[in-house]
C-alpha positions as CSV (number, residue, x, y, z in Angstrom):
1,M,8.1,-11.8,-33.5
2,K,11.7,-10.7,-32.7
3,V,12.3,-8.8,-29.4
4,L,12.8,-5.0,-29.9
5,K,16.3,-3.9,-29.0
6,T,16.5,-1.1,-26.6
7,D,18.2,1.1,-29.2
8,T,15.9,0.2,-32.0
9,I,13.3,3.0,-33.0
10,P,10.3,1.8,-34.9
11,E,10.1,4.0,-38.0
12,L,8.1,4.0,-41.3
13,Y,9.0,6.0,-44.3
14,I,6.4,6.2,-47.1
15,I,8.5,7.0,-50.2
16,G,7.5,7.8,-53.7
17,A,9.5,5.7,-56.1
18,G,8.5,8.0,-59.0
19,P,6.9,6.9,-62.4
20,G,9.4,4.2,-63.3
21,D,12.7,5.7,-64.2
22,P,14.9,4.9,-61.1
23,D,16.9,8.2,-61.6
24,L,13.7,10.1,-60.8
25,I,13.6,9.2,-57.2
26,T,14.3,12.1,-54.9
27,I,17.6,12.6,-53.1
28,K,15.9,12.3,-49.8
29,G,14.3,9.0,-50.7
30,Y,17.7,7.7,-52.0
31,K,19.3,8.6,-48.5
32,I,16.6,6.8,-46.6
33,L,16.8,3.7,-48.7
34,Q,20.5,3.6,-48.0
35,K,19.9,3.0,-44.3
36,A,16.7,0.9,-44.5
37,N,16.4,-2.2,-42.5
38,V,13.2,-3.5,-44.3
39,V,11.7,-2.4,-47.7
40,L,8.1,-3.2,-48.5
41,Y,7.9,-2.6,-52.2
42,D,5.0,-2.2,-54.8
43,N,4.6,-3.7,-58.2
44,L,5.2,-0.2,-59.9
45,A,8.3,0.6,-57.9
46,N,11.3,0.0,-60.1
47,K,13.2,-3.1,-58.7
48,E,16.6,-1.4,-59.4
49,L,15.9,0.9,-56.4
50,L,16.1,-2.1,-54.2
51,D,19.9,-2.2,-54.9
52,I,20.3,1.1,-53.1
53,A,19.3,-0.6,-49.7
54,P,22.0,-2.4,-47.6
55,D,22.8,-5.9,-48.5
56,D,21.4,-7.1,-45.2
57,C,18.1,-5.3,-45.7
58,E,15.0,-7.5,-45.9
59,K,13.0,-6.8,-49.1
60,I,9.4,-7.9,-49.3
61,Y,7.2,-7.6,-52.4
62,V,3.6,-6.4,-51.4
63,G,2.5,-5.4,-54.9
64,K,-0.9,-5.0,-56.3
65,K,-1.1,-5.8,-60.0
66,P,-4.0,-4.0,-61.7
67,Y,-7.0,-6.3,-62.2
68,G,-4.8,-9.2,-60.8
69,D,-3.3,-10.7,-57.7
70,Y,-2.6,-8.3,-54.8
71,T,-1.4,-8.3,-51.3
72,P,-4.4,-7.3,-48.9
73,Q,-3.9,-3.9,-47.3
74,E,-4.5,-5.4,-43.9
75,E,-1.6,-7.7,-44.5
76,I,0.6,-4.9,-45.4
77,H,-0.4,-2.9,-42.2
78,L,0.6,-6.1,-40.2
79,L,4.0,-6.3,-41.9
80,I,4.6,-2.6,-41.3
81,K,3.9,-3.1,-37.6
82,E,5.8,-6.4,-37.3
83,K,9.0,-5.1,-39.0
84,A,9.1,-1.7,-37.5
85,F,9.1,-3.1,-34.1
86,S,11.4,-6.1,-34.8
87,K,13.9,-4.4,-37.1
88,G,13.5,-0.6,-36.9
89,L,13.5,1.6,-40.1
90,V,10.9,0.3,-42.5
91,V,10.5,1.7,-46.1
92,R,7.3,1.5,-47.9
93,L,8.3,2.0,-51.5
94,K,5.4,2.9,-53.7
95,G,5.2,3.8,-57.4
96,G,4.6,7.4,-58.3
97,D,3.6,9.6,-55.3
98,P,2.1,7.7,-52.4
99,F,-0.5,10.5,-51.7
100,I,-1.9,10.5,-55.2
101,F,-4.2,7.5,-55.7
102,G,-2.1,5.5,-53.4
103,R,-2.8,4.4,-49.9
104,G,0.3,6.0,-48.3
105,Y,-1.8,8.2,-45.9
106,E,-3.7,5.2,-44.7
107,E,-0.4,3.5,-43.9
108,I,1.1,6.5,-42.1
109,M,-2.0,6.9,-39.9
110,Y,-2.0,3.2,-39.1
111,A,1.7,3.4,-38.2
112,R,1.2,6.3,-35.9
113,R,-1.8,4.7,-34.2
114,N,0.5,1.9,-33.4
115,G,3.4,3.8,-31.9
116,I,5.5,4.0,-34.9
117,N,7.1,7.3,-36.2
118,A,6.0,7.8,-39.7
119,Y,7.0,10.1,-42.4
120,Y,6.2,10.9,-46.0
121,V,8.7,11.4,-48.8
122,P,6.9,12.8,-52.0
123,G,7.6,11.2,-55.5
124,I,7.2,12.3,-59.1
125,T,3.7,11.1,-60.1
126,S,3.3,9.5,-63.6
127,M,1.2,12.3,-65.0
128,Q,4.4,14.5,-64.8
129,A,6.1,12.1,-67.2
130,A,3.8,13.5,-69.9
131,G,6.6,16.2,-70.2
132,L,9.0,13.4,-71.4
133,D,6.6,12.9,-74.2
134,D,6.7,16.7,-75.0
135,I,3.3,17.3,-73.5
136,P,3.0,20.1,-70.9
137,L,0.1,19.6,-68.5
138,T,-0.6,23.3,-68.4
139,H,0.0,26.2,-70.9
140,R,-1.1,29.8,-70.5
141,S,-2.8,29.9,-73.8
142,L,-4.6,26.5,-73.6
143,S,-5.0,25.2,-70.1
144,E,-5.6,27.0,-66.8
145,G,-5.5,24.0,-64.6
146,I,-5.4,20.2,-64.1
147,W,-8.1,17.8,-63.1
148,I,-6.6,14.5,-61.8
149,I,-9.2,11.9,-61.7
150,T,-9.3,8.1,-60.8
151,G,-10.8,5.7,-63.3
152,T,-11.5,3.3,-60.5
153,K,-13.1,4.5,-57.2
154,K,-13.4,2.2,-54.2
155,S,-16.6,1.0,-55.7
156,G,-14.9,0.2,-59.0
157,A,-16.8,2.9,-60.8
158,L,-15.3,5.8,-62.7
159,S,-15.2,9.2,-60.8
160,D,-18.4,11.4,-61.3
161,D,-15.9,14.3,-61.4
162,L,-15.1,13.5,-65.0
163,R,-18.4,15.0,-66.3
164,W,-17.6,18.2,-64.3
165,A,-14.1,18.2,-65.7
166,T,-15.4,18.2,-69.4
167,K,-16.9,21.5,-68.8
168,S,-13.7,23.3,-68.0
169,N,-10.7,24.0,-70.3
170,A,-8.4,22.3,-67.8
171,T,-6.2,19.2,-68.8
172,V,-7.8,16.1,-67.6
173,V,-5.6,13.2,-66.3
174,I,-7.1,9.9,-65.6
175,Y,-5.4,7.3,-63.5
176,M,-6.4,3.6,-63.6
177,G,-8.8,4.4,-66.5
178,M,-7.9,1.8,-69.2
179,K,-10.9,-0.4,-68.6
180,K,-13.2,2.6,-68.6
181,A,-12.0,3.9,-72.0
182,Q,-15.3,3.5,-73.7
183,Q,-17.1,5.1,-70.8
184,I,-14.7,8.0,-70.9
185,S,-15.2,8.5,-74.5
186,D,-18.9,8.3,-74.3
187,I,-19.0,11.1,-71.7
188,Y,-17.0,13.4,-73.8
189,I,-19.1,12.7,-76.9
190,E,-22.3,13.4,-74.8
191,E,-20.8,16.7,-73.7
192,G,-20.2,17.6,-77.3
193,K,-16.4,17.4,-76.9
194,G,-15.5,14.1,-78.8
195,E,-12.9,16.0,-80.9
196,M,-10.8,16.8,-77.9
197,P,-7.3,15.6,-78.1
198,V,-6.3,12.7,-76.1
199,T,-3.1,10.7,-75.4
200,V,-2.4,7.5,-73.6
201,I,1.1,6.9,-72.1
202,Q,2.1,3.4,-71.0
203,H,5.2,2.7,-68.9
204,A,5.8,6.4,-68.5
205,S,9.5,7.3,-68.2
206,L,10.8,3.9,-68.9
207,P,12.9,2.8,-72.0
208,H,9.9,0.7,-73.2
209,Q,7.4,3.7,-72.9
210,K,4.6,3.5,-75.5
211,S,2.1,6.2,-76.4
212,A,-0.6,7.2,-78.8
213,V,-2.4,10.4,-79.7
214,G,-5.8,11.0,-81.2
215,K,-9.3,12.2,-80.5
216,V,-11.2,11.2,-77.3
217,K,-14.2,9.9,-79.4
218,D,-11.7,7.3,-80.8
219,L,-10.1,6.4,-77.5
220,T,-11.0,2.8,-77.5
221,D,-10.0,2.2,-81.0
222,M,-6.7,4.0,-80.5
223,I,-5.9,1.9,-77.4
224,E,-6.6,-1.4,-79.2
225,R,-4.8,-0.3,-82.5
226,S,-1.6,0.7,-80.6
227,K,-1.9,-2.4,-78.3
228,L,-1.7,-0.2,-75.2
229,T,-2.5,-1.6,-71.8
230,H,-2.0,-0.8,-68.1
231,P,-0.1,0.7,-66.3
232,A,-1.0,3.7,-68.3
233,I,-2.5,7.2,-67.9
234,I,-5.0,8.9,-70.1
235,I,-4.6,12.7,-70.6
236,I,-7.2,14.7,-72.4
237,G,-6.9,18.4,-73.3
238,E,-5.9,20.9,-75.9
239,V,-2.3,20.9,-74.4
240,I,-1.8,17.6,-76.4
241,S,-2.3,19.5,-79.7
242,L,1.1,21.1,-78.9
243,K,2.8,17.7,-79.4
244,E,1.1,17.2,-82.7
245,T,2.1,20.8,-83.9
246,E,5.8,20.2,-83.1
247,Q,5.6,16.9,-85.0
248,D,4.1,18.5,-88.1
């Protein structure tokens, strides 16, 4: 490990890279990237954002591809510690918002326990990109709230909260749920809500974004027919009918 210079301050900034479009990063995140010494970036962070960092900035991929190869969290922690003390300002660039189904908080706590100044910079999370597909997440006549649910808990199971969410009129957003599509559909059918509108949005905010709209009872067929895959979000609720109305 390199010797820490006396004027080097070990710092970590956990920055939300947004849903994909590089223009959706915050101004604060942009400014911090401009002075980064090291960037540890995720699979879902747009690689164009790396060009904002100085030419001599060290850029290290520590991505986690869904259901594929990934960099162990313990290894990421060790890199944060090593690079912060040897080089100074480390940026952890994470897709979406680091505190929404990311492990940004764990990384901040690890850094602080090891004597590293650590800060959080919010990002636009992928569910907000639904608006780019003309779908509002709330609407005063149709939805009084939002349930944000993970399709993959630490155990690998779908969140139990989904069944509770079906009993409300809130919009339901499911992250990392593509492999649980049939289970999601079955739960809604069991609750008598198989006709509820659903949309799946893949690569939200990017030029190659794809989406499909249908009924939640047909979710699996809809995904297969439209050839959708991860990374994608599943949104269920009456607000989706607004998009269908506008298209008619």
